[in-house]
C-alpha positions as CSV (number, residue, x, y, z in Angstrom):
1,M,-0.2,0.6,0.2
2,L,1.6,3.3,-1.1
3,S,0.4,5.4,2.0
4,E,2.8,3.4,4.0
5,I,5.7,4.2,2.5
6,L,8.1,6.4,4.1
7,N,6.4,9.9,4.2
8,C,4.5,9.5,1.1
9,M,3.0,12.5,-0.3
10,Q,0.3,12.5,-3.3
11,I,1.5,15.8,-4.6
12,T,-0.6,16.2,-8.0
13,E,-2.7,13.3,-9.7
14,N,0.4,12.0,-11.0
15,I,3.2,13.1,-9.0
16,A,4.2,11.4,-5.8
17,S,7.1,12.0,-3.1
18,S,8.4,9.7,-0.3
19,G,11.3,9.0,1.3
20,Q,13.4,5.6,0.6
21,P,11.1,2.9,-0.8
22,N,12.1,-0.9,0.2
23,E,12.1,-3.3,-2.6
24,S,8.5,-4.5,-2.1
25,E,6.9,-1.2,-2.4
26,F,8.6,-0.4,-5.7
27,A,6.3,-3.3,-7.2
28,A,3.3,-1.4,-5.2
29,I,4.4,1.6,-6.8
30,A,4.0,0.2,-10.3
31,D,0.9,-1.7,-9.4
32,A,-0.4,2.1,-9.0
33,G,0.3,3.3,-12.3
34,Y,3.7,5.2,-12.1
35,N,5.9,5.2,-14.9
36,V,8.9,6.8,-13.6
37,V,10.9,6.7,-10.7
38,I,13.4,9.6,-9.7
39,N,16.0,9.4,-7.0
40,L,17.5,12.4,-5.6
41,A,19.5,10.4,-2.9
42,M,23.1,9.7,-2.8
43,P,24.5,6.3,-4.1
44,N,25.8,6.3,-0.2
45,S,23.0,7.3,1.5
46,E,20.8,5.8,4.3
47,N,19.0,2.7,3.5
48,V,20.6,2.6,-0.1
49,I,19.2,-0.1,-2.3
50,P,22.3,-0.6,-4.4
51,S,20.2,-2.6,-7.3
52,E,17.4,0.5,-7.3
53,G,17.9,1.1,-10.7
54,H,17.6,-2.7,-11.9
55,L,14.5,-3.3,-9.7
56,V,12.7,-0.2,-10.6
57,T,13.3,-1.2,-14.3
58,S,12.2,-4.6,-13.9
59,N,8.7,-3.5,-12.8
60,D,8.4,-1.6,-15.9
61,M,9.1,1.6,-14.8
62,I,11.8,4.1,-16.2
63,Y,14.4,5.1,-13.7
64,I,16.6,8.6,-13.4
65,H,18.6,8.9,-10.5
66,I,20.2,12.5,-9.9
67,P,22.2,12.6,-7.0
68,V,21.8,15.0,-4.8
69,P,24.6,15.3,-1.8
70,F,22.2,16.8,1.3
71,D,24.5,19.0,2.2
72,V,25.6,20.8,-1.3
73,P,22.2,20.6,-3.1
74,E,23.2,23.0,-6.1
75,L,21.5,24.8,-9.1
76,F,22.3,22.7,-11.5
77,H,20.9,19.2,-10.0
78,L,17.9,21.7,-9.9
79,Q,17.7,22.8,-13.4
80,S,18.5,19.0,-14.6
81,F,15.6,17.5,-12.5
82,I,13.1,20.5,-14.0
83,K,14.0,19.8,-17.1
84,I,13.8,16.1,-16.6
85,M,10.4,16.2,-15.0
86,D,9.3,18.8,-17.8
87,S,10.2,16.3,-20.4
88,I,8.3,13.6,-18.7
89,S,5.1,15.7,-17.4
90,D,2.7,13.2,-19.6
91,K,4.0,10.2,-17.0
92,K,3.1,9.2,-13.6
93,I,6.2,10.1,-11.8
94,W,7.3,8.6,-8.1
95,V,10.2,11.0,-6.8
96,H,12.1,9.9,-3.7
97,C,15.2,10.2,-1.8
98,V,16.0,9.3,2.0
99,K,13.3,11.1,4.1
100,N,11.2,13.4,1.5
101,Y,13.1,16.1,2.1
102,R,15.2,16.9,-0.9
103,A,12.1,15.3,-2.5
104,S,9.7,17.7,-1.4
105,A,12.6,21.1,-2.0
106,F,13.1,20.4,-5.9
107,L,9.0,19.4,-6.4
108,Y,8.4,23.0,-4.7
109,H,10.7,24.7,-7.5
110,Y,9.1,22.3,-9.7
111,L,5.7,23.4,-9.4
112,R,6.9,27.3,-8.8
113,K,8.4,27.1,-12.5
114,S,6.4,24.6,-14.3
115,R,3.2,24.8,-13.1
116,S,3.2,28.0,-12.0
117,L,1.6,27.9,-8.5
118,S,2.4,30.5,-5.8
119,P,4.9,30.3,-3.2
120,T,2.5,29.5,-0.9
121,E,0.7,27.0,-2.7
122,A,4.1,24.8,-3.7
123,Q,4.9,24.9,0.1
124,K,1.9,22.4,0.6
125,V,4.5,19.8,-0.8
126,I,7.2,20.4,1.8
127,F,7.2,17.5,4.1
128,P,5.6,18.6,6.9
129,S,7.8,18.2,9.8
130,W,11.0,18.9,8.2
131,E,12.2,22.7,9.0
132,P,14.8,23.3,6.3
133,N,18.3,24.2,7.6
134,E,19.9,27.1,6.4
135,I,21.4,25.2,3.3
136,W,18.0,24.3,2.4
137,Q,16.3,27.2,3.0
138,R,18.8,29.3,0.7
139,F,18.2,26.4,-1.8
140,M,14.3,27.2,-1.1
141,N,14.7,30.6,-2.1
142,L,16.9,30.2,-5.3
143,D,14.9,32.6,-8.1
144,Q,17.4,31.9,-11.2
145,V,15.8,28.4,-12.1
């Protein structure tokens, strides 16, 4: 069941985000009709599944990995993410990282830039219990996306 995935949030009808799904949860994501999984976690992050790409593709989904260091998110990471999201906007997309902090921050920017949501509306995708530190507050305030 999707609601059992760590910090799962339904963002739009075709976009969801979460923390790191476990192996069996990727099958549930596929069964729910998702076509693409975007992983923003680092390859050495907590609870990483080394064979995640294989696991996702064996469930007939596209796997995209944009490793974003939690302590150094860069503008180019965000620009890559937005370009990818725009290019697959006709798909059902699952975005995850370790705890749904990176993912929600990246989706905040995507919804503002590509979906023209106001900052207040886009803020609703930030995982509720996360209080971004100074690095992530600065990232959230990036304007030149």
